[in-house]
GUNU-416519 format. One line per field, with one value per residue (C-alpha): x, y, z; chain; residue in one letter. Coordinates in nm, 3 decimals, decimal comma, padded with zeros to 5 digits. Layout:
px = [X ...]
py = [Y ...]
pz = [Z ...]
chain = [A ...]
res = [A ...]
This chain:
px = [06,910 07,182 07,091 07,152 06,913 06,676 06,709 06,665 06,358 06,178 06,315 06,135 05,809 05,792 05,835 06,050 06,230 06,360 06,481 06,396 06,677 06,521 06,193 06,088 06,436 06,466 06,728 06,684 06,787 06,844 06,749 06,547 06,238 06,255 05,915 06,121 06,311 05,986 05,919 06,250 06,453 06,760 06,947 06,817 07,031 07,071 07,204 07,058 06,881 06,492 06,246 05,926 05,690 05,900 05,987 05,841 05,531 05,308 05,019 05,232 05,178 04,966 04,999 05,340 05,263 05,060 05,394 05,588 05,449 05,450 05,806 05,906 05,741 05,944 05,551 05,598 05,308 05,200 05,042 04,948 04,862 04,619 04,563 04,683 04,712 05,010 05,116 05,471 05,675 05,533 05,148 05,042 04,850 04,956 04,840 05,072 04,986 05,295 05,367 05,543 05,690 06,031 06,277 06,504 06,537 06,532 06,201 06,062 05,940 05,752 05,592 05,419 05,339 05,004 04,903 04,654 04,620 04,488 04,256 04,129 04,011 03,846 03,627 03,523 03,426 03,225 03,100 02,962 02,809 02,658 02,534 02,392 02,149 02,011 01,987 01,789 01,606 01,436 01,333 01,143 01,003 00,861 00,739 00,545 00,458 00,343 00,055 00,003 -00,133 -00,357 -00,536 -00,576 -00,667 -00,930 -01,069 -01,105 -01,224 -01,505 -01,654 -01,569 -01,872 -02,150 -02,129 -02,183 -02,486 -02,596 -02,573 -02,738 -03,019 -03,012 -03,067 -03,456 -03,546 -03,750 -03,432 -03,438 -03,246 -02,935 -02,971 -02,926 -02,621 -02,473 -02,548 -02,350 -02,047 -02,047 -02,056 -01,758 -01,537 -01,663 -01,537 -01,197 -01,107 -01,144 -00,899 -00,676 -00,745 -00,653 -00,366 -00,190 -00,320 -00,193 00,144 00,185 00,082 00,292 00,594 00,430 00,134 00,400 00,496 00,196 00,146 00,110 00,078 00,316 00,060 -00,109 -00,428 -00,511 -00,273 -00,442 -00,562 -00,390 -00,667 -00,944 -00,791 -00,775 -01,103 -01,308 -01,135 -01,241 -01,591 -01,575 -01,418 -01,544 -01,825 -01,597 -01,373 -01,699 -01,850 -01,489 -01,504 -01,171 -01,191 -01,065 -01,048 -00,825 -00,544 -00,661 -00,359 -00,404 -00,463 -00,729 -00,660 -00,311 -00,250 -00,217 -00,145 00,100 00,281 00,125 -00,247 -00,592 -00,670 -00,327 -00,269 -00,628 -00,526 -00,170 -00,371 -00,616 -00,350 -00,167 -00,526 -00,644 -00,279 -00,357 -00,704 -00,576 -00,303 -00,563 -00,702 -01,037 -01,105 -00,848 -00,787 -00,649 -00,529 -00,478 -00,233 -00,080 00,234 00,402 00,750 00,924 00,889 00,717 00,383 00,402 00,153 00,115 -00,057 -00,061 -00,216 -00,179 -00,162 00,191 00,369 00,649 00,897 01,263 01,381 01,080 01,033 01,345 01,142 00,833 00,835 00,909 00,700 00,534 00,658 00,411 00,442 00,326 00,022 -00,236 -00,340 -00,302 -00,073 00,157 00,192 -00,011 00,334 00,516 00,257 00,290 00,661 00,726 00,438 00,564 00,941 00,803 00,650 00,977 00,898 00,996 00,780 00,891 00,776 00,806 00,797 00,546 00,729 00,374 00,313 00,195 00,309 00,329 00,335 00,443 00,538 00,673 00,536 00,665 00,450 00,351 00,480 00,254 00,226 00,345 00,194 00,215]
py = [01,590 01,430 01,210 01,423 01,696 01,363 01,261 01,570 01,682 01,343 01,431 01,776 01,632 01,404 01,103 00,794 00,632 00,264 00,012 -00,361 -00,616 -00,905 -01,041 -00,770 -00,589 -00,258 00,023 00,393 00,564 00,945 01,168 01,052 01,331 01,494 01,296 00,951 01,018 01,061 00,686 00,527 00,474 00,526 00,753 00,758 00,812 00,731 00,382 00,224 -00,044 -00,140 -00,404 -00,365 -00,462 -00,628 -00,322 -00,039 00,085 -00,223 -00,163 -00,268 -00,607 -00,714 -00,511 -00,660 -00,940 -00,792 -00,581 -00,893 -01,007 -00,701 -00,686 -01,049 -00,969 -00,702 -00,537 -00,143 -00,063 00,123 -00,028 00,153 00,057 00,325 00,566 00,382 00,670 00,575 00,715 00,825 00,813 01,062 00,967 01,232 01,107 01,097 00,930 00,778 00,585 00,355 00,306 -00,018 -00,013 -00,149 00,131 -00,070 -00,392 -00,225 -00,297 00,038 00,117 00,466 00,615 00,910 01,160 01,307 01,636 01,913 01,646 01,366 01,650 01,767 01,398 01,381 01,716 01,566 01,247 01,415 01,671 01,393 01,242 01,558 01,636 01,226 01,311 01,636 01,437 01,211 01,489 01,673 01,309 01,295 01,650 01,609 01,266 01,481 01,779 01,509 01,415 01,711 01,786 01,504 01,560 01,957 01,792 01,564 01,774 02,022 01,776 01,682 02,014 02,029 01,658 01,876 02,194 01,946 01,829 02,137 02,231 01,921 01,993 02,320 02,221 02,077 02,416 02,683 02,888 03,186 03,203 03,355 03,158 02,905 03,036 03,088 02,741 02,603 02,802 02,684 02,340 02,389 02,567 02,240 02,009 02,261 02,245 01,850 01,763 01,963 01,856 01,481 01,572 01,688 01,360 01,171 01,311 01,330 01,006 00,849 00,787 00,526 00,435 00,365 00,081 -00,119 -00,447 -00,432 -00,699 -00,850 -01,106 -01,116 -01,295 -00,974 -00,708 -00,415 -00,306 00,024 00,034 -00,044 00,240 00,485 00,402 00,417 00,727 00,861 00,797 00,972 01,291 01,334 01,612 01,787 01,837 01,882 02,212 02,332 02,280 02,038 01,639 01,425 01,059 00,768 00,769 00,597 00,388 00,178 -00,220 -00,328 -00,734 -00,662 -00,692 -00,381 -00,523 -00,430 -00,401 -00,193 -00,165 -00,076 00,220 00,359 00,313 00,482 00,797 00,855 00,845 01,073 01,358 01,356 01,364 01,642 01,823 01,842 01,949 02,259 02,362 02,293 02,621 02,577 02,414 02,170 01,806 01,575 01,239 00,945 00,718 00,328 00,164 -00,171 -00,109 -00,425 -00,600 -00,213 -00,069 00,294 00,567 00,903 01,254 01,480 01,834 02,117 02,361 02,609 02,343 02,412 02,650 02,458 02,595 02,416 02,103 01,932 02,001 01,886 01,613 01,706 01,783 02,106 02,195 02,404 02,422 02,827 02,936 02,655 02,748 02,394 02,336 02,128 01,742 01,548 01,468 01,412 01,116 00,994 00,996 00,766 00,561 00,477 00,415 00,215 -00,014 -00,115 00,221 00,568 00,881 01,204 01,534 01,631 01,963 01,807 01,978 02,068 02,247 02,123 01,864 01,496 01,323 00,990 00,659 00,322 00,053 -00,333 -00,595 -00,887 -01,183 -01,394 -01,718 -01,597 -01,704 -01,356]
pz = [-06,102 -05,839 -05,603 -05,292 -05,471 -05,532 -05,131 -05,000 -05,261 -05,110 -04,710 -04,817 -04,925 -04,601 -04,793 -04,596 -04,930 -04,807 -05,000 -04,985 -04,883 -04,771 -04,631 -04,345 -04,424 -04,538 -04,534 -04,522 -04,860 -04,866 -04,664 -04,358 -04,290 -03,960 -03,841 -03,880 -03,530 -03,340 -03,469 -03,362 -03,040 -03,175 -03,376 -03,757 -04,074 -04,447 -04,513 -04,196 -04,156 -04,025 -03,957 -04,058 -03,905 -03,641 -03,558 -03,718 -03,875 -03,786 -03,981 -04,320 -04,199 -04,460 -04,710 -04,718 -04,830 -05,150 -05,195 -05,198 -05,480 -05,704 -05,630 -05,686 -06,056 -06,109 -06,195 -06,308 -06,116 -05,814 -05,492 -05,250 -04,884 -04,824 -04,544 -04,169 -03,874 -03,619 -03,260 -03,207 -02,934 -02,777 -02,812 -03,127 -03,372 -03,762 -04,053 -04,330 -04,673 -04,810 -05,163 -05,311 -05,636 -05,862 -06,012 -06,216 -06,030 -05,718 -05,467 -05,343 -05,035 -04,989 -04,691 -04,671 -04,401 -04,483 -04,353 -04,545 -04,777 -04,553 -04,424 -04,736 -04,789 -04,462 -04,534 -04,829 -04,712 -04,413 -04,676 -04,883 -04,555 -04,518 -04,868 -04,827 -04,476 -04,692 -04,965 -04,732 -04,540 -04,879 -04,973 -04,732 -04,709 -05,023 -04,921 -04,686 -04,977 -05,182 -04,936 -04,828 -05,234 -05,229 -04,940 -05,023 -05,377 -05,279 -05,031 -05,366 -05,570 -05,278 -05,334 -05,655 -05,672 -05,445 -05,708 -06,028 -05,845 -05,765 -06,151 -06,254 -06,046 -06,182 -06,523 -06,397 -06,282 -06,515 -06,582 -06,842 -07,173 -07,028 -06,680 -06,883 -07,081 -06,696 -06,613 -06,907 -06,874 -06,487 -06,618 -06,868 -06,583 -06,305 -06,615 -06,665 -06,254 -06,239 -06,479 -06,340 -06,033 -06,211 -06,408 -06,047 -05,869 -06,177 -06,163 -05,743 -05,777 -06,097 -05,938 -05,758 -05,989 -06,219 -06,009 -06,035 -06,194 -06,587 -06,811 -07,141 -07,138 -07,487 -07,364 -07,113 -07,281 -07,364 -07,709 -07,857 -08,183 -07,916 -07,684 -07,971 -08,113 -07,727 -07,703 -08,115 -07,958 -07,651 -07,741 -08,094 -07,994 -07,776 -08,056 -08,289 -08,072 -08,101 -08,503 -08,460 -08,634 -08,431 -08,673 -08,679 -08,960 -09,260 -09,327 -09,036 -09,130 -08,876 -08,900 -08,754 -08,394 -08,165 -07,826 -07,602 -07,272 -07,028 -06,815 -07,028 -06,788 -06,828 -07,171 -07,231 -07,004 -07,209 -07,545 -07,408 -07,263 -07,568 -07,744 -07,515 -07,527 -07,882 -07,880 -07,688 -07,928 -08,263 -08,434 -08,601 -08,876 -08,866 -08,798 -08,489 -08,618 -08,423 -08,625 -08,540 -08,653 -08,638 -08,532 -08,528 -08,171 -08,041 -08,173 -08,247 -08,119 -08,319 -08,239 -08,479 -08,483 -08,739 -08,461 -08,419 -08,301 -07,966 -07,974 -07,997 -07,629 -07,492 -07,683 -07,477 -07,161 -07,256 -07,061 -06,691 -06,416 -06,463 -06,809 -07,057 -07,382 -07,471 -07,263 -07,172 -06,862 -06,787 -06,493 -06,686 -06,546 -06,854 -07,024 -06,718 -06,658 -06,972 -06,987 -06,650 -06,750 -07,089 -06,933 -06,696 -06,929 -07,152 -07,397 -07,510 -07,633 -07,799 -07,970 -08,342 -08,532 -08,825 -09,186 -09,313 -08,968 -08,621 -08,382 -08,319 -07,996 -07,993 -07,786 -07,854 -07,635 -07,678 -07,758 -07,515 -07,506 -07,699 -07,464 -07,160 -06,812 -06,524]
chain = [A A A A A A A A A A A A A A A A A A A A A A A A A A A A A A A A A A A A A A A A A A A A A A A A A A A A A A A A A A A A A A A A A A A A A A A A A A A A A A A A A A A A A A A A A A A A A A A A A A A A A A A A A A A A A A A A A A A A A A A A A A A A A A A A A A A A A A A A A A A A A A A A A A A A A A A A A A A A A A A A A A A A A A A A A A A A A A A A A A A A A A A A A A A A A A A A A A A A A A A A A A A A A A A A A A A A A A A A A A A A A A A A A A A A A A A A A A A A A A A A A A A A A A A A A A A A A A A A A A A A A A A A A A A A A A A A A A A A A A A A A A A A A A A A A A A A A A A A A A A A A A A A A A A A A A A A A A A A A A A A A A A A A A A A A A A A A A A A A A A A A A A A A A A A A A A A A A A A A A A A A A A A A A A A A A A A A A]
res = [M S D S I T A D L F A A L N I L V L E R L N L G R F K L T G T P P D W L Q Q F C H R R V K S G M E I L I P E Q N F H F L E N F L I D A E E L W S K N D K K Q L K S G I W H Q L D L F G K E Y H F E A T A I C V S S I N L L L I E L L N E E Y E E K R N L I Q K A R E N Q L N Y Q Y I V K E N Q K K D I L I H C I I H D V A G Q L S W I N C C F S L L E F E N L T P Q G R E Y L E I G K K Q T I Q Q E M L I R E I L Y A F S A E V N S L E S F T N N A D I A P N A L I S A Q E L I Q L L S P T F A L N K I Q L K L A T N I N M A A D W R V V G D K S R L D R I I A N L T E N A F R H S P P E S T V T I G L Q Q D G D Y I L V T V D D E G V G V A P E Q A N N L F E K F S Q A G K S G K V G L G L Y F C R I T V E R W G G N I G Y L N R P Q G G S R F W F R L P K P E V G N R E]
């Protein structure tokens, strides 16, 4: 490509090509773009010299300091000024961007008039700002929604407590066998409603609750084995009524240290959530097993059942808010609570299909620092 074609090409692209002669002095190379005359009091033509920033493009004063360093090193890299605006002789505003470059030991300063490109960049920036405002608005609306849900759920829970009191009083009445059957059905329904309310409250307050204080002090850290044993004692009667066995794995070393980073009440809730989940998906005459394993600097807790497992398309979303495995009738918040709490404590949680059938839900928590004081 000839030099004349190259010069015309730069001019057509609205790029002014200047060759550095010495400090602050440049020679106009090639065909000057049409816009240049709007910034110069004298007639411009190829080969003429201009002074920057003394007479032209004052915004480049600081940029030329860095450009001189680039040219002195004969660096092959490009240095860009960033976008600036400047008024022409008639007071109209234009936007420019300069590039310093060294080609075959020739120091060049390219000044480009921005038009459509600049507008696109400005529109993108404006769109990004609008998106940020929309995001903040959505966050605030979600916070309002969570507060409203809390208020509604607490009101419902209050009414449910009165219903439970009435059921308790009915137990002292002289009811017929059928009446007592209806009473037991009503009590079971209220228990299920209490579990549902508890899961909703945990999920919508979990983001806050999981940031509350927890301990990595070994002297007061919760013990995963004790939590599992207490849960088995609490839930075994319910499991037995449904002909399901709940037990502790037989290979656990009872003398080992099973303390973990966390908070006991929420650790109990995590194990309970996983165990209740296994209960809902276990057939009669099956077994749910809670296991504990030493895993380096972590404690691994597992809950195994003998149900049908989880479909592959559902497995990836099990720990998301409102996710459900199968048609359990649950709101899908318990596993979400488990995940955000375990991750807050520095652990992780997951699911596996067992080769022999059934599901394994597991979580790992770090061991506390021995001798650490809060």
